[in-house]
N, C-alpha and C positions, 0 to 999 in steps of 0.2 A: 459563591457558586463556581467561579472559574477555577479556584484552587481545588475545590472538591472534585470537579470533573478531571482535573489534571492527575490528582492522586488516584482516582478510580481508573482512569485510563492507563496510567503506568502500572498499577497493580494487575489489572485484567489483561493488559497487553503482555507483560512479563510471564504471567501465569500461562496464557495461551501459548506463548512461544516456547516456553520450557516444556510444557506438556506435549506439544506437537513434536518437539525434538525427541522427547522420551519415548514416544510411541512410534514415531516414523522411522527413526534410525534402526531400531531393532526389526521392524517389519520389513524394511528395505534390505537389510542384510539376509533376512529369511528368504527374500525373493531372489537372492543371488548377487547382490551388489556387495562390494567390499565396504569396510567401515568408512574409508575416505570417500568412496564413491557414494555412499549413502549420505554423507554430509553434504556433498556437492549437490546431490539430488534434492535435499531438503532446501538448500539455499538457491535453488533454481526456480523457485516459485515467487511471482510477483507479489503474491499475498504476504509471504514471509518477509521479504526485503521491505516492503512498505510498512508492515507492523513494527519492524525494527526501527524504521525511520520515526514512526510516531512515538515509540517508546524513548528514543534518543531526544526527541523534542521535549517531551514531558520532563525527562530526567535532567536535561540541561537547565530548564526553567525552574525547577524545584530544588536544584542544588544550592547549598549555602552560599556559594561564591557567584550565584546567578549566572550572568552571561560570560563569566570567565571560564566556565566549564563547557567544552564543546560549543564554542560561540557560533559556529557555523549552523548549528541545529536550533539556536535560540532566535535567530533573525527573522524578520517578518517575511521574507521571500521563502525561506525554508518552511516556516509554519504553514503559509498559504499553499505551497507546493506539496506538502505531505497531505494537506486537507483535501486537495484535489485528487491526489493519487489514491488515498484510501477511500475516498468517495467511489473512485472507479472500481476499486476492489469489491465494494458492496454491490454496485450496479451490475457488473459483469457476472458475479456469483449468483445473484438473485434472479437475474433474467436468463442466464445461459447455463452455468455450471451446476447449479443446484438440481436441475432436472436430469443430469447425466449420471448421478450416482447417489446411493442411499447410505451414508455412513452410519455406524452403529456405535453405541458405547462412547468410549473417550474420543474417538475421531469425530463423532457427532458433536461432542462438546466443544472440541477444538474448532470445528467448523463454525459453530455459532459464536464463539468468542472472537475469532479472527476475521470473520466475514460480516458479522452483523454488530456485535457489541462494541468492539474497538473502533470501527468506522463511526458508529453513532456518537460515542463518547468524544472522539477527537473532533469531529465536525461541529458538534454542539459546543465543545470547548472553545474552538476557533471563533465561532460566532459570538460567544459570550465574552471571551477574554483575549483571544488571539488575534483577531482582525483589528487593525488600527490605522488603516487607510494608507499604508506606506508601500503597498505593492504598486508596480508599474506595468504598463502594457508590454514593456520590453522583458519582463519576467517570464512572459509565457514561453518565449523561445528557450529559456533556461529550463522551465518545467517540462517542456516537450522533449528535452534530451533524455530524460529518465525513461519513458516508455519506449522510445525508439532505440536506445542502447539496449534496453532489456530485450526487445524484439530481435535485434541483431544477434544478441548472445544466444537466445533460445534456438533460433534457426540455425545458427553456426554450430551449435552443440548437438543438434538433433542427429545428424548423419554419423557423428562420432560416437555419441552415447547410445544411439538406437532408441531414443525415446524423446518425447516432448513433455513439458510440464502441463500443457493444457491441450485437449483433444483438437480444438480448432486451429492449432498451429502444426498439425500433422500433415506435412506436404505428401508423404508417401501414401497415406490413406485418403486424404481429401483432394489432393491436387494443388498444384501452385496457384491456380486461379482462385480456388475457393479460400486458401489461406491468405492470399493477398486481399481479397474482399473482406474477410474477417478482420484482418490487421487494419485495414483502412477504416472499417466501421468503428473499431475500438478506438483508434487514433482520433477519429472524428468526435466521438463522445468525449474523449479526454480534452480535446480542444475547446469544445463547448463548455466543459466544466471550468477550464482555465479562464475563459471569458467572463463566465458567471462569477467566479471567485474574485476577479478584480473589481466588478461592478458591486458585488456584495461587500467587499472590503471597504470600498469607498463609501457605500451607502451606510454601512455600520459606523464608520468614523464620522460621517456627518450627523448621524443620529446622536452620537456621543458628544458632538461638538469638538472633535479632535481636529487640530490643525495640521496639515500635511506640509 
């Protein structure tokens, strides 16, 4: 089951990312961005970056050389961290972003793949085969660095690019207080997910009889 979920996650993740790039870059260029600007725009989304991380975890563990290929993505801390991050992708999209726009056609397909299917496949795989009890409470500070660094990047880029990847990060439209509150709420959800991940990782290890 674990290997099946890995293969499915890798295939679906790659398909979703490639399709998203193929439709987003041309649409972005039609909107007035340059080719390079369109690439930067695509990679400015937390969803895209996190799905890339999930694909790299699957690919590193499925490679013939095992842990020798991209070892940083094969380790327990990265596996759990990506599980937390991609769970956040699902939660924020399902509760906030899905109500803000109605994608059609291939854009809808990409939304479903990258916001719902890949998170479900990755988290389920992690529960079935990726969790092994080796996460530590100290890992949480390492995981938290990712969304905080992303937030800093998105806010720093906004006045330069004149755009934000997500509406709730728009200081010019919503005000600094509103953005700060939204960022604090998302960070709080992420922290809760981190705590849950460590507890679940240890619980799963105990159920399997794994010694840490």
